[in-house]
C-alpha distance (Angstrom), angle and dihedral (degrees) to the residues before:
residue distance angle dihedral
X1 . . .
X2 3.80 . .
X3 3.82 92.5 .
X4 3.80 90.2 49.7
X5 3.80 91.2 52.0
X6 3.80 90.6 47.0
X7 3.82 91.1 51.5
X8 3.82 92.8 47.4
X9 3.81 94.1 48.7
X10 3.82 91.9 45.9
X11 3.78 91.3 52.8
X12 3.79 95.8 41.3
X13 3.81 96.6 49.3
X14 3.80 90.3 73.6
X15 3.82 88.8 62.7
X16 3.81 95.4 50.6
X17 3.77 113.5 103.0
X18 3.80 98.8 -158.1
X19 3.84 108.6 126.2
X20 3.81 90.1 -140.5
X21 3.80 89.3 62.7
X22 3.82 93.9 38.0
X23 3.79 95.2 -161.8
X24 3.80 92.5 -56.1
X25 3.80 94.5 -68.8
X26 3.78 109.8 164.2
X27 3.84 91.0 -3.8
X28 3.78 127.6 117.9
X29 3.78 134.7 -173.4
X30 3.79 98.9 -132.5
X31 3.80 98.4 -172.6
X32 3.78 144.8 -31.5
X33 3.79 124.7 -135.7
X34 3.80 113.4 -159.7
X35 3.82 120.2 -165.7
X36 3.80 116.0 -117.1
X37 3.79 92.3 -109.1
X38 3.83 91.3 48.1
X39 3.79 94.2 -122.9
X40 3.81 98.2 114.7
X41 3.79 135.0 37.4
X42 3.79 127.4 -173.0
X43 3.83 112.0 -155.2
X44 3.82 118.3 -161.9
X45 3.82 114.6 -149.2
X46 3.80 122.4 -167.3
X47 3.79 133.3 -178.0
X48 3.79 133.6 -156.1
X49 3.80 86.5 -139.2
X50 3.80 94.1 63.7
X51 3.77 142.7 -95.4
X52 3.83 95.2 -60.5
X53 3.81 90.6 58.7
X54 3.82 90.4 47.8
X55 3.82 90.6 51.5
X56 3.79 90.0 51.9
X57 3.81 91.1 49.2
X58 3.81 90.3 50.2
X59 3.81 88.8 60.3
X60 3.79 89.0 53.9
X61 3.80 92.3 48.2
X62 3.81 90.7 49.6
X63 3.79 91.1 54.8
X64 3.83 90.9 48.0
X65 3.81 95.2 43.8
X66 3.82 92.7 108.8
X67 3.79 91.9 57.7
X68 3.79 91.6 44.6
X69 3.82 92.5 49.3
X70 3.80 90.6 50.9
X71 3.82 90.7 50.9
X72 3.82 91.3 49.2
X73 3.81 91.1 49.1
X74 3.81 92.5 49.2
X75 3.80 96.1 46.7
X76 3.81 96.9 42.8
X77 3.80 95.3 35.4
X78 3.79 93.5 -125.0
X79 3.77 122.1 164.5
X80 3.81 91.6 -154.8
X81 3.78 120.0 25.9
X82 3.82 119.1 -148.1
X83 3.80 117.0 -100.9
X84 3.81 106.4 -101.6
X85 3.80 122.7 -134.7
X86 3.80 115.1 -176.3
X87 3.81 118.4 -151.7
X88 3.82 128.2 -170.8
X89 3.79 112.8 -123.8
X90 3.81 129.4 -171.7
X91 3.81 98.3 -161.4
X92 3.83 95.2 115.7
X93 3.79 92.7 50.1
X94 3.80 89.5 46.2
X95 3.82 93.3 50.5
X96 3.83 90.4 47.8
X97 3.81 89.6 54.4
X98 3.81 91.2 49.5
X99 3.80 91.0 49.2
X100 3.80 90.7 49.9
X101 3.80 91.8 50.8
X102 3.80 91.8 48.5
X103 3.80 90.6 52.0
X104 3.80 89.1 52.0
X105 3.81 91.0 52.2
X106 3.80 97.9 45.5
X107 3.81 114.1 60.2
X108 3.79 116.5 -130.1
X109 3.80 118.8 -104.8
X110 3.82 89.9 -122.5
X111 3.81 91.0 58.4
X112 3.83 91.0 48.6
X113 3.82 91.5 51.4
X114 3.81 91.7 49.9
X115 3.80 91.3 50.0
X116 3.81 90.5 47.9
X117 3.82 92.5 51.8
X118 3.80 93.7 53.0
């Protein structure tokens, strides 16, 4: 059920008109954790623009949670939708920093070929 909720929120965020969400540009739903009884769902939101942008988007998601819950209920055919709690996450920014550091450590193949030709 958590993957279904993640997919629904990811698709629906492009339709939300809140300027804090900005149509889902540069935002990602990282994961959803649904309680065993299905009464609560924690949704992790991350942004390529950093943690501050994700925190701002979370405020927009909180204000649109009623619309999102209705969409989840309609698509999944649930009588009672889980209570949604949106949490800012910096995992995308963190992985981008790791990737950048790895690229700095490993020389490019083009540079190796140029050194080999000299």
